[in-house]
matplotlib code that plots the C-alpha trace (Angstrom):
import matplotlib.pyplot as plt

x = [76.3, 78.1, 81.5, 83.1, 81.8, 83.4, 86.7, 86.5, 86.1, 89.0, 91.2, 90.2, 91.8, 88.6, 86.5, 82.9, 80.7, 77.2, 75.3, 73.6, 70.3, 69.9, 68.3, 69.0, 70.3, 70.2, 73.4, 72.9, 72.9, 75.5, 78.1, 80.4, 81.5, 85.3, 86.5, 85.1, 82.6, 79.7, 81.0, 79.3, 75.5, 73.0, 69.5, 66.1, 65.8, 69.2, 68.5, 70.8, 74.3, 76.2, 79.9, 81.3, 84.7, 86.0, 89.5, 89.4, 88.4, 87.0, 84.8, 84.3, 82.6, 83.2, 81.0, 80.6, 81.1, 83.9, 83.1, 84.8, 83.2, 79.9, 78.0, 78.2, 75.9, 75.9, 74.0, 76.1, 75.5, 78.8, 80.0, 78.5, 80.1, 83.7, 84.8, 88.5, 90.9, 88.3, 88.1, 85.0, 85.4, 83.5, 85.8, 86.6, 89.8, 91.4, 93.9, 97.5, 100.6, 100.0, 96.4, 93.8, 91.7, 89.1, 88.6, 86.0, 87.4, 85.7, 88.2, 86.6, 87.2, 86.5, 82.9, 81.8, 84.7, 84.0, 84.7, 87.4, 86.3, 89.4, 89.4, 92.2, 92.7, 95.3, 96.3, 98.9, 99.7, 100.4, 98.2, 99.3, 96.2, 94.5, 91.8, 90.1, 86.9, 84.8, 81.0, 78.2, 76.0, 76.4, 77.1, 76.2, 72.7, 71.1, 72.0, 73.6, 74.4, 78.0, 78.6, 81.5, 81.0, 83.8, 83.7, 86.3, 86.6, 86.6, 86.0, 83.5, 83.0, 79.5, 77.8, 74.0, 74.4, 76.6, 79.9, 82.8, 85.7, 86.5, 89.6, 89.8, 91.2, 90.4, 91.8, 89.9, 91.8, 94.6, 94.4, 94.1, 92.4, 95.2, 94.9, 96.8, 98.9, 100.7, 101.9, 102.8, 99.6, 97.9, 94.1, 92.2, 90.7, 91.7, 91.6, 88.2, 87.4, 85.2, 83.3, 84.7, 83.7, 85.2, 85.4, 88.8, 91.2, 93.8, 94.6, 98.2, 97.3, 93.5, 92.7, 94.7, 97.7, 97.6, 97.7, 94.2, 93.8, 90.8, 89.0, 87.9, 85.6, 83.2, 83.4, 81.7, 81.8, 79.2, 78.6, 75.6, 75.2, 72.1, 70.7, 73.8, 73.3, 75.7, 74.6, 77.7, 79.4, 79.9, 82.8, 83.4, 84.4, 80.8, 79.0, 76.8, 76.3, 72.7, 71.0, 67.8, 65.5, 65.1, 68.8, 70.0, 73.2, 73.9, 77.0, 78.8, 79.3, 78.5, 80.6, 80.2, 78.0, 78.1, 75.9, 78.1, 81.2, 79.7, 79.0, 82.5, 83.8, 81.5, 82.7, 86.4, 86.2, 84.2, 84.8, 88.1, 90.9, 93.6, 94.4, 97.6, 97.6, 98.4, 101.1, 104.3, 106.1, 105.3, 106.1, 109.4, 110.3, 107.1, 103.4, 102.1, 101.5, 97.7, 97.5, 98.5, 95.9, 92.5, 90.9, 88.8, 91.0]
y = [136.2, 137.7, 139.3, 136.2, 134.0, 136.1, 136.1, 132.3, 132.0, 134.4, 132.4, 129.2, 130.2, 131.9, 128.8, 129.9, 129.0, 127.5, 127.7, 124.3, 124.6, 122.5, 119.2, 115.6, 114.4, 110.9, 108.9, 108.0, 111.7, 112.9, 110.1, 107.7, 104.4, 104.6, 101.2, 97.9, 97.2, 95.2, 96.0, 99.4, 99.3, 102.1, 101.2, 102.7, 104.6, 106.3, 107.4, 104.9, 103.6, 100.9, 100.2, 96.7, 95.4, 91.8, 90.3, 90.9, 94.5, 97.6, 100.1, 103.8, 106.6, 110.3, 113.2, 113.8, 117.5, 119.6, 122.4, 125.5, 126.2, 124.9, 122.8, 119.1, 116.7, 113.0, 110.5, 107.4, 104.2, 102.6, 99.0, 97.2, 94.6, 93.9, 96.6, 96.5, 97.3, 99.0, 102.7, 104.4, 107.8, 110.9, 113.8, 116.5, 116.5, 118.1, 116.2, 116.4, 117.5, 120.0, 118.9, 120.2, 117.9, 118.0, 114.6, 112.7, 109.2, 106.6, 104.1, 100.8, 98.9, 95.6, 94.8, 97.0, 99.5, 102.9, 104.1, 106.8, 109.8, 111.2, 114.7, 116.4, 119.4, 119.4, 122.5, 122.6, 119.0, 119.6, 118.0, 117.0, 118.7, 115.7, 115.8, 112.6, 112.0, 109.3, 109.7, 110.2, 107.7, 104.3, 105.3, 101.7, 101.6, 104.3, 107.0, 110.2, 113.3, 114.3, 117.8, 119.8, 123.5, 125.1, 128.8, 131.5, 132.2, 128.7, 125.0, 123.6, 119.9, 119.0, 115.8, 115.9, 119.7, 119.9, 121.6, 119.5, 121.3, 124.6, 125.5, 129.3, 131.3, 134.7, 135.0, 137.7, 137.3, 139.5, 143.3, 143.4, 140.6, 138.6, 135.3, 132.1, 132.3, 135.4, 132.9, 130.3, 128.3, 127.7, 127.4, 125.5, 128.3, 128.0, 124.3, 122.8, 119.6, 116.6, 114.7, 111.2, 108.2, 104.8, 101.7, 100.0, 97.9, 99.8, 97.3, 98.3, 101.5, 102.0, 100.2, 100.6, 101.6, 98.6, 96.1, 94.7, 93.3, 92.8, 89.6, 88.4, 85.8, 88.8, 89.9, 91.4, 94.6, 97.1, 100.8, 102.7, 106.2, 108.2, 111.8, 113.4, 117.1, 119.6, 123.2, 124.5, 126.3, 123.8, 124.6, 123.6, 125.0, 125.3, 126.3, 129.4, 131.5, 130.9, 131.0, 129.8, 131.9, 128.7, 128.2, 128.6, 130.6, 130.7, 128.5, 131.3, 133.2, 130.5, 130.7, 129.4, 131.4, 131.3, 128.2, 126.5, 127.4, 125.8, 122.7, 122.5, 123.0, 120.1, 117.8, 118.7, 118.3, 115.1, 113.3, 114.4, 111.8, 113.5, 117.1, 117.8, 121.3, 119.6, 117.2, 118.7, 115.4, 115.3, 118.9, 119.2, 122.5, 124.1, 123.7, 124.7, 128.4, 128.1, 126.4, 129.7, 131.7, 130.3, 128.3, 126.3, 124.7]
z = [97.6, 100.5, 100.4, 102.1, 99.3, 96.6, 98.6, 98.8, 95.1, 94.4, 96.7, 95.0, 91.7, 90.6, 90.8, 90.8, 93.8, 94.0, 97.2, 97.9, 99.7, 102.9, 102.1, 102.9, 99.6, 98.2, 98.4, 94.8, 93.9, 96.3, 96.7, 94.7, 96.2, 96.1, 97.3, 98.6, 95.8, 97.3, 100.8, 100.4, 99.9, 99.2, 100.2, 101.1, 97.8, 98.4, 101.9, 103.7, 103.1, 104.9, 104.9, 105.7, 106.6, 106.5, 106.2, 102.4, 102.2, 103.8, 102.0, 101.5, 99.6, 98.7, 97.6, 93.9, 94.6, 96.1, 98.6, 99.9, 103.3, 104.6, 107.2, 106.7, 108.7, 108.7, 110.9, 111.9, 113.8, 114.5, 114.5, 117.6, 119.9, 119.6, 117.1, 118.2, 115.3, 113.2, 112.2, 110.9, 109.4, 108.3, 107.1, 104.6, 102.6, 99.6, 97.4, 96.6, 98.4, 101.1, 101.5, 104.0, 106.0, 108.8, 110.6, 112.6, 113.2, 115.4, 116.8, 117.8, 121.0, 122.8, 123.8, 126.6, 126.2, 124.8, 121.3, 121.0, 118.9, 117.2, 115.7, 113.8, 111.5, 108.7, 106.7, 103.9, 104.8, 108.5, 111.1, 114.7, 116.2, 117.7, 120.3, 121.4, 123.4, 124.8, 124.2, 126.7, 124.9, 123.1, 119.4, 118.3, 119.7, 117.5, 114.9, 116.1, 114.1, 113.6, 112.1, 110.7, 110.4, 108.3, 107.6, 107.1, 110.8, 112.4, 112.3, 114.7, 115.5, 116.8, 118.0, 118.2, 117.7, 120.9, 120.1, 121.2, 119.6, 117.8, 115.8, 115.2, 112.4, 114.0, 117.5, 119.3, 122.6, 121.1, 121.4, 117.6, 115.6, 114.2, 112.4, 113.5, 110.3, 111.8, 114.4, 111.8, 112.1, 108.7, 108.4, 105.7, 103.6, 99.9, 98.9, 98.0, 99.9, 99.3, 101.9, 102.6, 104.7, 105.2, 107.3, 107.5, 109.5, 111.5, 114.2, 114.2, 116.1, 116.5, 119.7, 122.9, 120.9, 118.7, 121.5, 120.7, 117.2, 115.0, 115.7, 112.2, 113.7, 114.2, 110.5, 108.7, 110.7, 109.5, 110.1, 108.9, 107.5, 106.7, 106.3, 104.7, 104.3, 102.8, 103.3, 101.6, 98.8, 96.0, 93.6, 90.0, 86.7, 85.4, 88.5, 88.4, 91.5, 92.8, 96.1, 97.7, 99.9, 102.0, 102.4, 105.9, 105.8, 109.5, 109.2, 107.3, 110.5, 113.1, 116.3, 119.8, 122.1, 125.9, 126.1, 123.5, 125.5, 128.5, 126.6, 125.3, 128.9, 129.9, 127.1, 127.6, 131.4, 131.5, 128.2, 126.6, 126.9, 124.8, 123.9, 121.9, 123.5, 126.9, 125.6, 126.7, 126.4, 122.7, 122.0, 123.8, 122.2, 123.4, 122.7, 119.2, 118.8, 118.6, 122.0, 123.6, 121.6, 122.4, 125.2, 122.8, 120.2]

ax = plt.figure().add_subplot(projection="3d")
ax.plot(x, y, z, "-o")
ax.set_aspect("equal")
plt.show()
């Protein structure tokens, strides 16, 4: 294991790490249904999972394992038609007060109007780092891959392997490499997180600021998940350190190259609809410190 892996384990209260080889795992093996009962269904021998929402209940699942850094891929096909009021999610989160969290949320809309892709990063219980996008494709017509890369240097959000957002720990624009925490900006690096997904009703805020409510005549609403992959450091009290020669470790140092920066510029120029770093009305005492540190937050 690399030096960064040992550091990660030490930070995590000496929890030992296990490198998980890249493979599309069975939902039976990888996930537990957390709420919704029969509203969540695993099918196709564990390869597919659907979540449904009606006026009685939403549904959700979480990973059986906790992870400290990794690359997490999930293919989703979102609720079609009039999905107003619904929120479909794929995210990482720790537990307890001062939790860390890395979010993909998909906010439904009326028929023919675009989904809003909502991203956020929490560290030590503090979020307020929202960026929102519209997509350049119909996310209800076919499956697309949504990815969170989380390493010791940065968090990268990708859609079909196109980077749409990066949140940096190391800030190389400064003369000396300083981390955001020196500027009072915490970064998720010490709390193991599970993978979560859910489909739930949030019509008090999700669609057009809560003006459009869920139309229960269209229920049940269903979102589809498949091909979950965690190429990541799994943590647990009994884990032994192992590695696989076939394990792709590129995520450990993955950044955004020149081509990736061009794609982020394209996404942010053409498809971004909200960036907290531009919201001077909200942050009346000045923009958050990290907004002054990097172009691609």
